[in-house]
N, C-alpha and C positions, 0 to 999 in steps of 0.2 A: 491980603491975598498975594499982593505983589511981593511982599517980604518973604512969604513962604515959598514962592516960586524961585526967588533968588537963592534962598537957603538950600532948596532942593537941588538946584543946578550946581551950586558950589559943592554940595555933598556928593552928587553924582559924578562931577568932574574929578573930584579928589579920589574916588574909588576906581576910576577907569585908568587903565594903563595902555600904552601903545604896544601893539603887536608888530614886531618886525619880521618880515618874511625873509628867511635865509636865501641868499643869492645862490643860484645853482653853480656848482663847481665847474670851472671851465674844462671842457673836454679837449685834451691835447690832440687827439686824432682829428677832430673837426677843424682844428686850426691848420693842420698839415695837409689834409686831404680835402679836395673840393669835389664832391660827388655830382657835379653838374653834368649835363648831357654833352658838354663841349669836349669832354675828355676823349681824345682820339676818336672822333665821330660817334661818341656815345657807346662804343663797343667794349672798351677796356674798363672793367670794374676793379678798382684797387683792393676791394675786400676779397676778391677771388684770387689774388696774386700772393704767392709766398716765395721767399728768398732765403737761402741758407749759405753760409760762408765757411770754408774750410781752409786752413793753412797747414801745410806739411813741410817740415824741415828735416832733412836727413843727411847723414854723412856716412860714406862707405869707404872702407879701406880694403883693397884687393891685394895686399901684400906687396910684392915687387911689381905687380902689374899696374898699380896706380891708386889714386884717391879720387873721390867724387863727393862734392857737396851739392845738394839739390834742394831747391825750394819750389813749392807748388801752391798756388792760391787757386781754389776752385769755387766758383759761384754757381750754386744750384738754384734754378728757377722753376716754378710750377705755376701754371695758370689753369683754372677750372672754368671752361666756357659755360657748361651746364652739368647736370647730373650724369650725362652720358658721354661727354667729351672733355678731355683735358690734354694738355701738352706740357712737357717738361724738357729741360736742357741743362747740361753741365758744361760750363766754359772754364777752362783752366789756363792760367799763366804759369809757365815753367821757366825757371832761371837756374843756371848753374854758376854760382859766384866763384867757385874754385874747383878745379879739377886738374889732373896731371895728364890728360889725354890730348891736350892741344886746343888751339883756337878753333880748328875745324869742328871738333866735337861740340864746343860751346855754341858755335853758330848754328849747328844742326839741331841741338836740343832746346835752345832758348826760343820762346815764342808763345803764341796764343793758340790753344787747341780747343776744338769742339769735341769734348770727350764722349758726350752722349746727347742724343736728341730722341724724344719719344712722343708719339701721338697715341693716345689710348681712347678707344671707342667702345662703349659698353651698351649695345642695343637692348639686351635683356639682363636680368639679374644674374643669370647663370652663363653668360657668354661675354667674352671680351675679345676685341681685335686690337692688337698692339703692333704698331709700326715703329721700329727702333733702329737707330744708327749708333754704332759704337766705334770709337777709335781707340782700340786697345793696342798699346805698344807691343812690339814683337819681343818675346822673351821665351825662356824655356818653359815657364809655367803658364804662358798664355794659351788659351784654347786654340789659337790659330798658329802657334809655334810648331816647328817640325820635330822637336826633341822627343815628344811622346807619341808622335804619329807612327802608326805601323807601316806607313809608306815612305818613311824617312830613309834616305840613302846613307848608310854608315860608311861607305867607301870600301866595301869588300870586293 
């Protein structure tokens, strides 16, 4: 009997094989973000935050009037507090590395600008209340420019 039990155990042990459980793949997001309640008083949820970046580089020649090189970096941020309330903002850094209009122009145009800030509240599905601030530069094509205004004084 003892011999048959030993043979049975050897036979059973030889037919068994180990099963290795695959380790879960590490999640990169969990290593970067800590979703604890200590994040800014527990009110900022990084899953509701989105950020986009835009870089604009342009060069304009105005004939004998001069030249202008302009670079703009814009950071667009969006945060959703809940399904009814969200906030967004566009912050731009403007730099003119080269122009023929003088250092006064460069000092006036270079800087950090709040291009847009918006608060959107949607109390019902068919109703939205939007509060928005826009810093649109003055130009002929700006909706706030005087060129296309019927009240613009042409000097008659």
